N, C-alpha and C positions, 0 to 999 in steps of 0.2 A: 815629463816636466810639469804637466798640469797637477799630476797627483802630488809632486814634491812641492808645489807653490800653494796648492788648496789650503793647508792648515795655516800657513803663513798669512794668506789673504784673509781668512776668517778672523784670525786673532791679531792682525797687524796693529789694530788700534790700541790693543792692551797687552803689549809683550809681557809684562810681569804675570798676567793671567795665563798665558801659554806656558810660562816656566812652571806655574803652580799646577797646572793640569799634567804636564809631563812629570812632576814630581809625585802626584797622586796615582799615576798609572805606572810609576817605577820604571820609566824608559830607560835610564841609565842602568839600573840594577839588571834589567831583562835584556839589555843591549839592543834595543829596538828604536824606531823612529817612525815619524808621521807617514812617510811614504810607505814603508813596509807594512804598517798596520793598516793602512787604507787599502793596499793592494790585497792584503790578506782578508779584510772584510768583503771586498768585492768578489774574490774567489769563493769564500763561503756562501755568499749570496747566490752565486751562479750555479753552484753545485747542489742547492737545495731549493731553488727557485720553482722547481717542478711541483712543490707542495701547493702553490698558489692555483694551479690547475687541477691537480690530483685529489686534494682534500675536499674541495667543493664538489667534484664528480662523484665522490663516494658519499659523502653526507647528504647530497641532494636526493639520493635514493630513499632516504628516510622521511621524505617529504618536506625537507628545509628548503627555502628559497635559494637557488643557486647564487644569484647576485649578492645576496646578504652574506652566504657562507664565504664567498670570495672575499668580501670585504673583511669579515670576522677573522678570516685565516690570516690575511695580511697584517691586520691591526694587532691580534694577539702575538703573532711572530715578532713584530716590532716592539711590543711592550716587553715581551719576555727576554729579547735579545739585548735591547737597551738597558732593562733592569739587571741582567746579568753583568753586562759591561760595567755600568755605573757603580753598583753595590758591590758585586763580588770581584769585580776587576780581572775576570777570566775571558779568554777568547771563545767562549762556548756561545753558539746560537740556539735558539729554541723555536719551536713551531708546533703546530698540532701533529701528534704522533701518528705514524704510519702503523697499522696493526690494530691500534685502539679505535681509530676512526672506523675501521671495518667492523669491529666488535660492536661499536656504538650503533652502527647502521643495520647490519645483517643479523647479529644475534639478539641485540636488545630491541631495536625499533621494529624490524621486520619479523623475526622469529617469534619474538615475545609479545609482539604487539602493543609496545610502550610507546606513547607519544614522544616526539623528540624533546618536546619541552620538558617532560618528566625525565628523559635520559640526560639532558643537560643539568637538571637538578642533581642527579646522581654524580655527574661530573664534579659538579660544585662541592658536594659533601666529601668527595674523596680528595679534593683540594684543600678543604678545611681540615682534614684528617692529617693531610700532609704538614700543614702549618703547625698544628698542634703537636705532632710528634717531633718536628724540628724544634720548637720552643722548648719541648721537654728534654731534647737531647738523644731522644731515642733513635732517630735515623742516623745521627753520628755514630751511636754505639754499634749500630748494625753495620756501618761500613768499616768501623775498625775491627769488627769481629771476624771479618773475611780475611783469611791468610793472604799475606801479601804475594805468595806464588800465584794465586788465583787472579790477582791483578794483572799479572804478566799474560796469563792465559786469555783473560777477557780481552785485554788490548789486542793481542794477536788475533783471537777468534772474531773480534770486530773488524779487523783488518780483512780476514777471509771473507766475512759477510759483505763489506762494501766492495770488495773486489768482485765478488760473485754478482752483485747488483750491477757493477760496471760491466761485467761480461755479458750479462743478460741484456743490458741496454744497448750494447755494442752488437748484439746478435751473434756473439761468438759461442755462447752457450744457450741452448734452447731445450724446451722440454721434449722427452722421448718416452713414449708409452711402454717400452720395454725395459729401458735402463734408468728411467726417471730424467736424467740429463744426458744431452748430447752435443756433438760439435755442430755449431750453425754453418751456414753457407759461407764460406771464405770469400766467395766471388760477389757477395752482396756489397753493393757500392757503400751502404752505411758501415758495414763491418770493416771494409778496407780504409774507410776515412777514419774511423775510430782507431784502428792499429797505427795508422800513420801519424795520429795525433799523440798516441801514446809514444812513438818513437821521438817525435818532436819534443814533448815534455820532458823525457828522460835525457835526450841530448842537451837541452837547455839547463836540466838539473845538474847534469855531469859537469857543465861549464860554469856552474854556480851563478846563473843568470836570475836576477831577482824577479819574481812574479813568473816563474816558468809556467806553473799551470795555469794562470789567467791568460798569459800569452798563448798557450796551446788552445784553451777553450775558445778565445776569441778567433784564432787562426781557422780551427775547424769549423766555427760557425760560419764564418765568412766563405769558406771552401763549400760548405752544404748548401748555402743559399745560391752560390754561383752554379752549382751543379743541379740544383732544382731537387734536392733531396729532403727538404723540409715541407711538412705539412701542417702549417700553423693555423690554428682556428682562434680567432678573437675571444677572450674570455670577459664576461660582464663584471661590473664592479662599481666602485664609487662610495664615498662616505654616506650618501643618502640611503643606499641600500641596507644599511646596517638597522634600520628602524624595524625591519622585518624579524629579526631574530634578537637584538640587543634586549636584555633584560626579560626575555620571554621564559627563562627557565622556571620549572615548576618544583620548588624545593619541598613543599609540603606533600606533593603528590608523590615525590620519590621516597618520602618517608612513610606515607600512608600505604603505599603499594607493596611494602615489605621488600623494597629492592636493595636490601643491605649487601646481599651476595654480588650484586652487580656493582655496587660501590666498592666492595672488597677487590673485586677483579679489576676495576680501573686503578684502585689504589696500589695493589700488589704488583701488577705489571709494569705501571709507571715508575713504582719505587726501584726496581731492580733494573729496568731500562735505564733509568736516570743514573744510578749508581754505577752501571757498567760503562756507560758513555762518559761519564765524569772520570772514571779511572783511566780509560783509554786516551781520552783528550789531554788530560793533565799530565799523564806518563809520557805521552809523544812530545808534549810541549816541554819537558824537563821541569815541570812545576811541582812535583811531589818531592817532599823533603826526604833527607836520608834515613829518617826513622818510619818511612813509608806513610807519613801523615800528609794531609792536603790543606795547606794554609786557607784560612778564611772559609773553612767548609760549611760553617753556619750560614753565612751569606749566599753561598751557592745553592744550599738546599732551600733557603728562603726565597730566593729569586724563582726557582722552577716551581715551587708550590704556589707562590702568588700569581705566577703566569698561568697555572691551571685555573685557579679561581676567576681571574680576569677572563680567560678565554671561554669559560662557560657562561659568563654574563655577557659577553659580546655575541656569543652564538656558535661555538665551536667545541669539538671534542678535546680531550686531555692533551695540553700543551706540554712539551718535553724536550729535553736536551737532544741535539742532533749528531749523529756520528760524522756527518758530513762536515762539521766543525774542524775535523782533522785536516781538510784540504786547506783551510785558511791557516792552520798551524804549520803545515808543510810549506805554505807560501811565506813563512815568517812571522806569522801573527803570534804575540806572546802576552799581550795585555788586553784589557777590557775594551780599548778602543776598536779592536777587530769585530767584537760583538756589537758594538755600538754601530759601527758603519753597516754592518749587515742589517741591523734593525731600521736604521734609516732608509736603506733600499727597500726593504719591506713596507715601510710607511709609504714611500713614493709609489710602490707598486699598487696601492689602493687605487690611485687615479690612473696608473699606467697599466692596469691590469691586462688590456688587450694586447700589450706588447711583450709581457713576461714570457711567453711561450715561444720568443723568437730564438731562444737557445735550444738546439735540438739534442736528443739524447746521445747522438754520436759524439758531440762535443764535451759532454760532461763525463761520459762513460771512462775515457782514457784518464781522467783526473782521479776518478774513484778506483781504478785499477792501479795506478801509481801509488796513491796514498795507502791502499791496502797492502801492497807488497812491502812498503817502507815500515808498515806497522808491526810486520813480523819479526823485527829486530828484538822484541822483548821476549821471544821464545828462549833465548839464551840465559834468561834470569831463572828459567825453572830447573829444578834439579831432577832431571831425567833418569838418574841412576837410582832414585829412591821411589819405589812403587808407591808409597803412601801420598807422595806429592805427585808424581807422574800421571798416574791413572785418572784422579780427579782434575788435573790440569788439562789433560787430553780430552776428557769428555767435555769440559767446558770449551776448549778450543774448537772442537769439531762440531758439536751441537749448536753452537750459535749460528753457523751458516747453514747447516743441515735442516734445522727446524725454523730457520728465518726469525730467530728471536733471541735476543740477548738475555732476556729473563729466563727461558728454558735452558740454555747453556750454563749459565750461572747457577741455576736450581740444581741440576745435575751434578755439577761439580762440587757444590756445598754438601749436597747428600752424600756423594762418594766420599768426600773427605770425612765427614762425621762417621759413617758406617765403617769405613776402613780402619779409622783410628780406634774406634771401639773394639773391632776384632783383634787388632794387634795389642790390644790392652794399653793403649797410649791416650786413655781419656784423662783430660785435665779439667778441674772444677772451673778454672777461670774461663774455659771455652763454652761455658753453658749456653750463651747467646747463639753461637755457632750450631749447636745441637738443637736449639728451639727453631732456628731458621730452618734447618734441614726438616724438621718435623711439619713445618708450615708448608715448605715446598712440596714435600711428599703428600700431605693432604690436598693440595692444590692440583697436584698431577693425578691423583685419585679421582677427585671431584671432576676434572675436565675428562678423564677417561670414562666416567659414567655419564656424562652429559651427551 
């Protein structure tokens, strides 16, 4: 009831303004409403709130102040998500990217002995390159050059990826020195609770209950606290802490130290992680046009590029689109209001950082597993009887979860597509950009293999 009344309370004084906002976000066209969008925004936030604790823990190893990075993480996620919602009007939330934060800390700052201020300068430069390529229309060209069959493979691959994360967080899948992965302890209370949460969410989904994922997350959280299964540690934060990292980036140092290869890695990985996430979320939400184009693409790319620049100035690594946004989409989110709600919650998390860890992994794990399973529906769009399509799609599909990287999976898929079409004599001049992308990906893989 509160969620249904909240928008009316906020805009009660100016009903015409409420109508204009609903028109701007195309509520009627998308068949959505305030209650659904708010529920979806809360669901997205709950599934990705872990970043408020995890990102500072990783970046602080580089020497960055923990409290400052916590505040920067919340602020950059809030800025990026709200910007995406207002400007692009898509239910895509943003935050500092996992993987890139580890590269920032362990490869750049620790292994290369680069000061974190200089590394932030490299992140800033990668964001500026993003903006320049977006303004020039090159990022849009890259997205259009990727065959639409690989879109489906990316969406399904990300489904497997986030489901794997869910299985790991639930303790159902664990590392095994002999087989890489193995089955966890089914008798583990956390695993049992996560599986019961999954059953609850699926049952609610079958009954078409609105907010089924959110209800499941809240229910499992309550059960975990009642059973004493949570081990919550307060995280520092607050707006005042930002002073230690805000505008401390060293752009001149990034240029003088010849860190262009680092800038390239930040740019390259984030570019294709973003494109992969963008395709997966918009496809799951049914927002891709019949001709396989994405409406307002320029605005989406502008939002994520600007968020990266903003994040580097506040004191965090590359900000990127999050696959957890699909949880909000599955909860019914279709408009930018979903992303705005998520952003507002991240903003509130700056002052409430000590309470963000209240939701245990056992509560979000079943949400990720459910969303991942439903995302596999796009597999049917792939022409599996055509090897020229099936093999690249398969490589994309399986290597995203196996390598823990959207960019790696998409890279192998693009390379396979280009090579197989060349060998089959089906090269087309209009596909020149696809072959250029495959060459760039191949160069990146060779470089990584040599490093």
